[in-house]
C-alpha positions as CSV (number, residue, x, y, z in Angstrom):
1,X,-19.4,30.0,85.5
2,X,-19.4,33.8,85.3
3,X,-18.8,35.5,82.0
4,X,-16.2,38.2,82.2
5,X,-15.7,40.8,79.5
6,X,-12.3,40.7,77.9
7,X,-9.9,43.5,78.7
8,X,-8.8,45.7,75.8
9,X,-5.3,44.1,75.8
10,X,-6.7,40.6,75.5
11,X,-9.1,41.6,72.7
12,X,-6.3,43.1,70.6
13,X,-3.9,40.1,71.0
14,X,-6.4,37.4,69.9
15,X,-8.1,39.2,67.0
16,X,-6.6,38.1,63.5
17,X,-4.8,40.8,61.7
18,X,-6.9,41.7,58.6
19,X,-3.9,43.3,56.9
20,X,-2.3,39.8,56.4
21,X,-5.1,38.7,54.1
22,X,-5.0,41.9,52.1
23,X,-1.3,41.4,51.5
24,X,-1.7,37.8,50.2
25,X,-4.3,39.0,47.7
26,X,-1.9,41.7,46.7
27,X,0.9,39.3,46.1
28,X,-1.3,37.0,44.0
29,X,-2.4,39.9,41.9
30,X,1.2,41.0,41.3
31,X,2.3,37.5,40.2
32,X,-0.7,37.1,37.9
33,X,0.0,40.5,36.4
34,X,3.6,39.6,35.7
35,X,2.5,36.3,34.0
36,X,0.0,38.1,31.8
37,X,2.5,40.7,30.9
38,X,5.1,38.1,29.9
39,X,2.6,36.1,27.8
40,X,1.4,39.3,26.1
41,X,5.0,40.2,25.3
42,X,5.7,36.8,23.8
43,X,2.5,36.8,21.8
44,X,2.9,40.3,20.3
45,X,6.7,40.6,19.8
46,X,8.1,37.1,19.5
47,X,7.6,35.1,16.3
48,X,8.2,31.6,17.9
49,X,7.6,31.7,21.6
50,X,8.5,28.0,21.9
51,X,12.2,28.9,21.3
52,X,12.3,30.5,24.8
53,X,11.6,27.2,26.5
54,X,13.9,25.0,24.3
55,X,11.6,21.9,24.5
56,X,10.3,21.9,20.9
57,X,13.8,21.5,19.4
58,X,14.4,18.4,21.5
59,X,11.1,17.0,20.3
60,X,12.0,17.6,16.6
61,X,15.3,15.9,17.1
62,X,13.5,12.8,18.4
63,X,11.3,12.7,15.3
64,X,13.9,13.3,12.7
65,X,16.7,11.2,14.3
66,X,16.6,7.8,12.6
67,X,19.4,6.3,14.6
68,X,17.1,4.8,17.1
69,X,15.6,2.5,14.5
70,X,19.1,1.5,13.4
71,X,20.2,0.9,17.0
72,X,17.2,-1.2,17.6
73,X,17.9,-3.5,14.6
74,X,21.6,-3.7,15.6
75,X,20.6,-4.7,19.1
76,X,18.5,-7.6,17.8
77,X,20.1,-11.1,17.9
78,X,20.1,-13.3,14.8
79,X,17.0,-15.2,15.9
80,X,15.0,-12.0,16.4
81,X,16.1,-10.7,13.0
82,X,15.0,-14.0,11.4
83,X,11.6,-13.9,13.0
84,X,11.2,-10.3,11.9
85,X,12.2,-11.1,8.3
86,X,9.7,-14.0,8.2
87,X,6.8,-11.7,9.3
88,X,7.9,-9.0,6.9
89,X,8.2,-11.3,3.8
90,X,4.9,-13.1,4.7
91,X,3.1,-9.8,5.0
92,X,4.6,-8.7,1.7
93,X,3.4,-11.7,-0.2
94,X,0.0,-11.9,1.6
95,X,-0.8,-8.4,0.4
96,X,0.1,-9.3,-3.2
97,X,-2.1,-12.4,-3.0
98,X,-5.0,-10.2,-2.0
99,X,-4.4,-8.0,-5.1
100,X,-2.8,-5.3,-3.0
101,X,0.5,-3.8,-4.1
102,X,1.4,-0.4,-2.6
103,X,5.2,0.3,-3.1
104,X,5.4,3.0,-0.4
105,X,4.4,0.4,2.2
106,X,7.4,-1.8,1.5
107,X,9.9,-0.1,-0.8
108,X,12.4,2.8,-0.2
109,X,11.8,6.1,-1.9
110,X,14.3,5.2,-4.6
111,X,14.5,1.5,-5.1
112,X,18.0,0.6,-6.4
113,X,17.0,-2.7,-8.1
114,X,13.6,-4.2,-8.9
115,X,14.2,-7.4,-10.9
116,X,16.3,-6.0,-13.9
117,X,15.4,-2.4,-13.5
118,X,17.4,0.2,-11.5
119,X,16.8,3.4,-9.6
120,X,13.0,3.4,-9.6
121,X,10.5,5.7,-7.9
122,X,7.4,4.2,-6.2
123,X,5.4,4.9,-9.3
124,X,7.8,3.1,-11.6
125,X,8.0,0.1,-9.3
126,X,4.2,-0.2,-9.4
127,X,4.1,0.2,-13.2
128,X,6.7,-2.5,-13.7
129,X,5.0,-4.9,-11.3
130,X,1.6,-4.7,-13.0
131,X,3.1,-4.9,-16.4
132,X,4.7,-8.2,-15.4
133,X,1.6,-9.5,-13.8
134,X,-0.6,-8.8,-16.9
135,X,1.4,-11.4,-18.8
136,X,0.9,-14.1,-16.1
137,X,-2.3,-16.1,-15.7
138,X,-3.1,-18.1,-12.6
139,X,0.0,-16.9,-10.9
140,X,1.0,-18.8,-7.7
141,X,4.0,-18.2,-5.5
142,X,5.0,-20.3,-2.4
143,X,8.1,-19.0,-0.6
144,X,10.0,-21.7,1.4
145,X,10.6,-20.3,4.9
146,X,13.2,-22.9,5.8
147,X,15.5,-21.6,3.0
148,X,15.7,-18.1,4.5
149,X,19.2,-16.9,5.0
150,X,20.5,-13.4,5.8
151,X,23.6,-11.4,6.6
152,X,24.1,-7.9,7.9
153,X,26.3,-5.3,6.2
154,X,26.6,-1.9,7.8
155,X,23.0,-0.7,8.3
156,X,21.5,-3.2,5.8
157,X,20.2,-6.7,5.9
158,X,20.5,-8.9,2.8
159,X,18.0,-11.8,2.9
160,X,17.9,-14.7,0.4
161,X,15.2,-17.4,0.1
162,X,13.7,-19.8,-2.5
163,X,10.2,-19.7,-3.8
164,X,8.2,-22.1,-6.0
165,X,6.4,-20.2,-8.8
166,X,4.0,-21.3,-11.5
167,X,1.8,-19.5,-14.0
168,X,0.4,-19.6,-17.5
169,X,2.2,-17.3,-20.0
170,X,-0.3,-15.8,-22.3
171,X,1.9,-14.8,-25.2
172,X,3.4,-18.3,-25.6
173,X,0.5,-20.6,-24.5
174,X,2.8,-22.2,-22.0
175,X,2.5,-23.4,-18.4
176,X,5.7,-22.4,-16.5
177,X,7.0,-23.4,-13.1
178,X,10.4,-23.0,-11.5
179,X,12.3,-22.6,-8.2
180,X,13.6,-19.1,-7.9
181,X,16.1,-17.8,-5.4
182,X,15.3,-14.2,-4.4
183,X,17.7,-11.6,-2.9
184,X,16.0,-8.9,-0.9
185,X,18.0,-6.0,0.6
186,X,16.4,-4.1,3.4
187,X,17.7,-0.8,4.8
188,X,17.7,0.5,8.4
189,X,14.2,2.0,7.9
190,X,12.7,-1.4,7.1
191,X,12.2,-0.7,3.4
192,X,13.2,-2.8,0.4
193,X,16.0,-1.2,-1.6
194,X,16.7,-4.2,-3.9
195,X,14.6,-7.2,-5.0
196,X,16.0,-9.4,-7.7
197,X,16.1,-13.0,-8.9
198,X,19.5,-14.4,-7.9
199,X,19.1,-17.9,-9.3
200,X,16.5,-20.0,-11.2
201,X,16.4,-23.8,-11.3
202,X,14.1,-26.8,-11.9
203,X,12.4,-25.0,-14.8
204,X,9.4,-26.8,-16.3
205,X,7.7,-25.5,-19.4
206,X,4.7,-27.2,-20.9
207,X,3.2,-26.1,-24.2
208,X,-0.6,-25.9,-24.1
209,X,-2.0,-27.1,-27.4
210,X,-5.4,-25.9,-28.6
211,X,-6.8,-29.4,-28.9
212,X,-5.9,-30.2,-25.2
213,X,-8.3,-27.7,-23.7
214,X,-11.8,-26.5,-24.5
215,X,-12.4,-23.2,-26.5
216,X,-13.8,-21.6,-23.3
217,X,-10.6,-22.2,-21.5
218,X,-8.3,-20.7,-24.1
219,X,-6.7,-17.5,-22.9
220,X,-7.2,-14.4,-25.1
221,X,-4.0,-13.4,-26.8
222,X,-3.5,-9.7,-25.9
223,X,-0.7,-8.8,-28.5
224,X,-0.9,-7.1,-31.8
225,X,-1.3,-9.4,-34.8
226,X,-3.1,-12.2,-33.1
227,X,-5.7,-13.7,-35.5
228,X,-8.7,-15.8,-34.7
229,X,-11.4,-17.2,-37.0
230,X,-14.1,-14.7,-37.9
231,X,-12.6,-11.9,-35.7
232,X,-10.3,-8.9,-36.1
233,X,-6.9,-8.5,-34.5
234,X,-6.7,-8.1,-30.8
235,X,-4.4,-5.5,-29.3
236,X,-3.0,-5.1,-25.8
237,X,-4.1,-1.8,-24.2
238,X,-0.5,-0.7,-23.9
239,X,0.1,-1.1,-27.7
240,X,-2.8,1.0,-29.0
241,X,-2.5,4.7,-29.9
242,X,-5.5,5.6,-27.7
243,X,-6.4,3.3,-24.9
244,X,-10.0,2.4,-24.3
245,X,-11.8,4.1,-21.4
246,X,-15.1,4.3,-19.6
247,X,-17.2,7.1,-21.0
248,X,-16.5,10.1,-18.8
249,X,-13.1,8.9,-17.7
250,X,-11.7,7.5,-14.5
251,X,-13.9,9.7,-12.3
252,X,-17.1,8.4,-13.9
253,X,-15.9,4.8,-13.8
254,X,-15.2,5.1,-10.0
255,X,-18.6,6.6,-9.5
256,X,-20.3,3.8,-11.5
257,X,-18.5,1.1,-9.4
258,X,-19.2,2.8,-6.1
259,X,-22.9,3.3,-6.8
260,X,-23.5,-0.2,-8.3
261,X,-21.3,-2.5,-6.2
262,X,-23.1,-4.9,-3.9
263,X,-20.7,-6.1,-1.2
264,X,-21.2,-9.9,-0.8
265,X,-22.6,-10.9,2.6
266,X,-20.1,-13.7,3.0
267,X,-17.2,-11.2,2.3
268,X,-18.6,-8.8,5.0
269,X,-18.9,-11.6,7.6
270,X,-15.3,-12.7,6.9
271,X,-13.9,-9.2,6.6
272,X,-12.6,-9.9,3.1
273,X,-11.1,-6.8,1.5
274,X,-8.8,-6.2,-1.4
275,X,-9.0,-6.0,-5.2
276,X,-10.3,-8.3,-7.9
277,X,-8.5,-8.0,-11.2
278,X,-10.6,-8.6,-14.3
279,X,-9.4,-9.1,-17.8
280,X,-11.8,-8.3,-20.7
281,X,-12.1,-7.1,-24.3
282,X,-13.3,-3.7,-25.3
283,X,-14.8,-4.3,-28.8
284,X,-14.7,-1.8,-31.6
285,X,-18.2,-0.6,-30.8
286,X,-17.3,-0.2,-27.1
287,X,-19.1,-3.4,-25.9
288,X,-17.4,-5.3,-23.0
289,X,-16.9,-9.0,-23.8
290,X,-14.9,-12.1,-22.5
291,X,-14.8,-10.9,-18.9
292,X,-12.6,-13.2,-16.8
293,X,-11.2,-13.1,-13.2
294,X,-7.4,-12.7,-13.5
295,X,-6.7,-12.4,-9.7
296,X,-9.6,-12.9,-7.3
297,X,-10.5,-12.6,-3.6
298,X,-13.2,-15.2,-3.2
299,X,-16.2,-15.0,-0.8
300,X,-18.4,-13.8,-3.6
301,X,-16.3,-10.8,-4.6
302,X,-15.1,-12.3,-7.9
303,X,-18.7,-13.0,-9.1
304,X,-19.8,-9.5,-8.0
305,X,-16.9,-7.8,-9.9
306,X,-17.8,-9.8,-13.1
307,X,-21.5,-8.9,-12.8
308,X,-20.6,-5.3,-12.3
309,X,-18.4,-5.1,-15.4
310,X,-20.8,-7.1,-17.6
311,X,-23.5,-4.6,-16.8
312,X,-21.2,-1.7,-17.6
313,X,-22.3,0.8,-20.2
314,X,-20.3,0.8,-23.5
315,X,-16.8,2.1,-23.3
316,X,-14.9,4.3,-25.7
317,X,-12.9,1.8,-27.8
318,X,-9.1,1.8,-28.3
319,X,-7.7,3.3,-31.5
320,X,-4.8,2.4,-33.8
321,X,-4.1,4.8,-36.6
322,X,-7.4,6.6,-35.9
323,X,-9.3,3.3,-36.4
324,X,-11.2,1.6,-33.5
325,X,-9.8,-1.8,-32.6
326,X,-10.5,-4.7,-30.3
327,X,-8.5,-4.1,-27.1
328,X,-7.5,-6.4,-24.3
329,X,-7.8,-4.6,-20.9
330,X,-7.2,-5.3,-17.2
331,X,-9.2,-3.5,-14.5
332,X,-9.0,-3.7,-10.7
333,X,-12.3,-3.6,-8.7
334,X,-11.7,-2.6,-5.1
335,X,-13.7,-4.1,-2.2
336,X,-13.3,-2.2,1.0
337,X,-15.4,-2.2,4.2
């Protein structure tokens, strides 16, 4: 085939127009320039650029609007509410059995009723709880799931249930057991606003006589005025003028525990965590004696906590009327992986 040169007319018609590409680049540059100018204006002259777009306000409303939680609870049928309550109460008591009591996790900011106390902050709820527990030895609680009943009033759920409780009361040398009906009121945020004993029945009180148990099993009486042969009075730490403390205060005590604690291998394998509560006596010279497990975790944690405290340096003793006294004390030792 013979190659023929293109005519000038044909050459011009089939050659791409270079001006088209130049115009597209120009348009892109103009758009980019406008975007940069707008962003620069917003950055330099507008305090909150997000207000221009109106999306942030919608997001804040979603976070602050609590009606969705209320609507969700209202949409649940009775069986779903019952299942949720069982899980909630079981988790509540499970944490307590592990020695864990964190009011913000379960209670409203202001708790209207906690046993016989009213309008309490998280701090006061915690103080009252541990003050109650220091009086109870070998405390056990079994709540009876089948007795759970509830009703809804406005945005709140009022649950009632029975629990079997038993413990040794130190101040009276008595074994105590009873069936207690609890009333728990939960708000729309899933927080307890009231927890009280609604009814008590089947009370059994057994006096523990000194000749019925060995001397090593006798609980230490932690109240002022208790006398024992050959020893001075024993005071509860809440009744002394100056409470005993680790030399250097809480910070040094925490440092001592963290640097000397040996996490038991069995506890690590079983992922056991929580607090071991130890009761002991700070003697007048600061020595630590009569160390006992008040509430334990098991898996070797109890023994390790006792070892740790028995090896503790001397404490500063408690004082009454500027005189050192023997003081009963309770200390939590935390085990956390």
